C-alpha positions in Angstrom: 40.6 73.7 13.4 36.9 74.5 12.5 34.8 73.1 9.8 35.3 76.1 7.6 39.0 75.5 7.5 38.5 71.8 6.6 36.2 72.9 3.7 38.9 75.2 2.5 41.6 72.6 2.6 39.3 70.0 0.8 38.6 72.7 -2.0 42.4 73.4 -2.3 43.1 69.7 -2.7 40.3 69.2 -5.2 41.3 72.2 -7.1 45.0 71.0 -7.3 43.9 67.6 -8.6 41.5 69.1 -11.2 43.9 71.5 -12.6 46.3 69.0 -14.3 43.3 66.9 -15.3 41.9 70.0 -17.0 45.1 70.7 -18.8 45.0 67.1 -20.2 41.4 66.9 -21.2 39.1 69.9 -20.8 39.7 73.6 -20.4 36.5 73.8 -18.3 37.8 71.3 -15.8 41.0 73.4 -15.4 38.9 76.5 -14.9 36.8 74.8 -12.3 40.0 73.5 -10.7 41.5 77.0 -10.5 38.2 78.3 -9.1 38.0 75.6 -6.4 41.7 76.2 -5.5 41.4 79.9 -5.2 38.0 79.7 -3.3 39.5 77.1 -0.9 42.5 79.2 -0.3 40.4 82.3 0.4 38.2 80.4 2.8 41.1 78.9 4.7 42.9 82.3 4.9 39.9 84.3 5.9 39.1 82.0 8.7 42.7 82.3 10.0 42.4 86.1 9.7 39.1 86.0 11.6 40.7 84.0 14.4 43.7 86.3 14.6 41.5 89.5 14.8 39.3 87.9 17.5 42.4 86.9 19.4 43.8 90.4 19.3 40.4 91.9 20.3 39.5 89.6 23.0 42.8 88.2 24.2 44.3 84.9 23.6 42.6 82.9 26.4 45.9 81.2 27.1 46.5 82.8 30.5 48.2 85.9 29.0 47.1 88.9 31.0 48.6 91.5 28.5 50.7 92.9 31.4 54.5 93.5 31.0 56.6 90.6 32.5 58.8 93.0 34.5 56.2 94.8 36.5 58.6 95.0 39.5 61.4 96.7 37.5 64.0 94.0 38.1 65.7 94.9 34.8 66.0 98.6 35.6 64.2 99.8 32.5 61.5 101.4 34.6 64.0 104.3 35.3 65.1 104.5 31.7 67.6 101.8 32.0 69.8 103.7 34.5 70.7 102.2 37.8 71.4 104.2 40.9 75.2 103.8 40.4 75.0 106.1 37.3 73.7 109.0 39.3 76.3 111.3 40.6 76.2 112.7 44.2 77.6 116.1 43.0 75.4 118.9 41.6 76.5 118.5 38.1 74.3 120.7 36.0 74.8 119.1 32.6 77.9 121.0 31.3 78.5 124.1 29.5 79.6 127.4 31.0 76.1 128.2 32.1 76.1 131.4 30.1 78.4 133.3 32.5 
C-alpha cells in the first residue's frame, strides 16, 4: 500500500471516531467527522481505482503475458469445439432436398 492509502485509512478512522463524539457534544464535530470519513474513503477508493486502471493499461507485472493458456489447442476449442471424430467422411451437404 502507498502513503495515499494510509492517509485515506487514517481519515476514515478519525472520521468514524469523531461522528459519535459529535452526536454527543457538538454538531460541528459530527460534520467534521463526516467530512473526514467521506474524504478518507474517497482518497482510498480513488487510489485503488488508479492502481486498477494502471494494471489494466500496462499489465499486471506478475508474469502474466496476456496470452491465452491453451495456445496449442489441447482443448479442441480452436476448431470451434469440434474434434475430428465429429466430421463425417461422407459428402453430407447439410440436409434438405437441395431444391430438386
